C-alpha positions in Angstrom: 26.2 21.2 -8.1 24.8 18.1 -9.6 24.0 17.9 -13.3 21.6 15.6 -15.1 24.6 13.4 -16.0 25.4 12.8 -12.4 21.9 11.1 -12.0 21.3 8.8 -15.0 18.0 7.2 -15.2 18.0 3.7 -13.9 17.5 0.9 -16.4 13.8 0.1 -17.0 12.5 -3.4 -16.1 10.1 -5.4 -18.2 7.4 -4.2 -15.8 7.8 -0.7 -17.2 7.5 -1.6 -20.8 3.8 -2.3 -20.6 1.6 -0.4 -23.1 -0.7 2.3 -21.6 -4.2 1.2 -20.8 -6.9 1.8 -23.5 -8.1 4.8 -21.5 -4.7 6.4 -21.2 -2.3 6.2 -18.3 -4.0 8.8 -16.2 -7.7 7.9 -16.8 -9.1 7.5 -13.3 -12.8 7.3 -12.5 -13.6 10.4 -10.5 -16.8 10.7 -8.5 -18.4 14.1 -8.0 -17.5 15.6 -4.6 -21.1 15.4 -3.3 -21.3 11.7 -4.1 -18.1 11.1 -2.1 -19.3 13.1 0.8 -22.5 11.1 1.2 -20.8 7.7 0.9 -20.1 6.0 4.2 -16.5 4.7 4.8 -17.5 1.1 4.8 -18.6 1.2 1.2 -15.2 2.2 -0.2 -13.5 -0.6 -2.2 -10.0 -1.5 -1.2 -9.0 -4.1 -3.7 -5.5 -3.5 -4.9 -2.1 -5.0 -5.5 1.4 -3.6 -6.1 1.7 -2.0 -9.5 -2.0 -2.7 -10.2 -1.8 -0.5 -13.4 1.8 -1.1 -14.6 1.8 1.9 -17.0 0.8 4.4 -14.2 3.3 2.8 -11.8 6.0 3.1 -14.4 5.2 6.8 -14.9 5.1 7.3 -11.1 8.6 5.8 -10.7 10.4 6.8 -13.9 9.1 10.3 -14.2 7.6 11.6 -11.0 9.6 10.0 -8.2 12.8 10.2 -10.3 12.3 13.9 -11.0 11.5 14.7 -7.4 14.6 12.8 -6.1 16.8 14.6 -8.7 15.4 18.0 -7.4 16.2 17.0 -3.7 19.7 15.8 -4.7 20.4 19.1 -6.5 19.7 20.9 -3.3 22.4 18.9 -1.6 20.3 15.9 -0.5 17.8 15.5 2.2 14.4 13.9 2.6 11.9 13.4 -0.2 8.4 13.2 1.4 5.4 11.8 -0.4 1.7 11.5 0.6 -0.4 8.5 -0.3 -4.0 9.6 0.2 -6.5 6.7 0.4 -3.7 4.1 0.9 -6.2 1.2 1.7 -4.1 -1.9 2.5 -0.8 -0.2 1.8 0.0 -1.3 -1.7 0.6 2.3 -3.0 2.8 3.6 -0.2 4.8 0.4 0.1 5.0 0.3 -3.7 6.7 3.6 -3.7 9.1 2.5 -1.0 9.8 -0.8 -3.0 10.5 1.1 -6.2 12.8 3.5 -4.3 14.8 0.6 -2.8 15.1 -1.4 -6.0 15.7 1.3 -8.6 16.3 4.9 -7.3 18.0 4.7 -4.0 21.4 3.6 -5.5 21.3 6.6 -7.8 20.5 9.1 -5.1 22.6 8.3 -2.0 22.1 11.7 -0.5 18.3 11.4 -0.7 16.0 9.6 1.7 12.3 8.7 1.0 9.6 9.1 3.6 5.9 8.2 2.7 3.0 9.4 4.8 0.0 7.2 4.0 -3.6 8.1 5.1 -6.9 6.3 4.8 -10.4 6.9 6.2 -10.7 3.3 7.2 -9.2 2.1 10.5 -9.5 -1.5 9.3 -7.6 -0.8 6.1 -4.8 1.0 8.1 -4.5 -2.0 10.5 -4.2 -4.3 7.5 -1.6 -2.1 5.9 0.5 -2.0 9.1 0.7 -5.8 8.9 2.7 -5.5 5.7 1.8 -9.1 4.7 0.2 -9.9 1.4 -0.9 -12.9 -0.8 0.7 -14.0 -4.0 -1.8 -12.1 -6.1 -0.8 -8.8 -4.5 2.9 -9.2 -5.6 2.2 -10.7 -9.1 2.9 -7.5 -11.0 6.3 -6.8 -9.4 9.5 -8.0 -10.9 10.7 -11.2 -9.3 14.0 -9.5 -8.3 12.0 -6.9 -6.4 10.0 -9.5 -4.5 13.1 -11.4 -3.5 14.8 -8.1 -2.3 11.8 -6.7 -0.4 9.7 -9.6 0.9 10.1 -12.7 3.0 8.1 -15.6 1.7 6.5 -17.9 4.3 4.0 -20.6 4.3 0.5 -19.3 5.2 -1.4 -21.9 7.0 -4.5 -19.7 7.2 -4.3 -19.4 11.0 -3.7 -16.2 12.8 -3.5 -12.7 11.4 -7.1 -13.0 10.1 -7.2 -9.5 8.5 -4.2 -9.7 6.3 -4.5 -10.3 2.5 -2.6 -13.5 2.6 -5.2 -15.3 4.8 -8.2 -13.3 3.5 -8.2 -14.2 -0.2 -5.4 -11.8 -1.2 -3.9 -14.3 -3.6 -3.8 -17.7 -2.0 -1.1 -20.0 -3.3 -0.4 -21.1 0.3 2.2 -18.4 0.7 2.3 -15.1 2.5 4.7 -12.3 1.4 5.8 -10.2 4.3 7.7 -7.0 3.7 11.2 -6.9 5.0 11.9 -4.3 7.7 13.7 -1.8 5.4 10.6 -1.2 3.4 7.9 -0.5 6.1 10.2 1.8 8.0 9.9 4.3 5.2 6.1 4.5 5.5 4.0 6.1 8.3 0.3 5.4 8.5 -2.3 7.8 9.8 -6.1 8.1 9.7 -7.2 10.9 7.4 -10.0 11.9 5.1 -9.2 14.1 2.1 -12.7 15.3 1.5 
């Protein structure tokens, strides 16, 4: 059987040394269920970026994802399945896959990550499947992770009209397209968690 020592925690990057937000790392604005039920899908906000709140992202990777991977490894390996509910343009589920590739996968060779990502908006899901983002969307990720998981290309603004790179998702004249090994870990589906 594996022990804790056989799965040492990976070294933390500068991204994970951010202080918690003034409201605490888990302070999320929660709407009452009735307010959510009466709200039409088109009014949901889908602004995001990878590691939007670095303290929460660090906790998710360093504590939650690491602990779950360790549990699966202790059982002899297998698949670690995660659900990203309300995935919007894909930053959260792809963010889990990126963190897995860049920090945890080398420590857990017998564990594979699969992420199921759902959203109520068909437009958001279509955008997420493009797996292409602007510079602003990747600005919180370590440069090494961006180099390992994205292909950078010039974004002339033509074609692909719904992706973040050509729709004000960060500008800079560049589009960051996820390399194939990241999106294959994520499956998108329409779903409403209400």
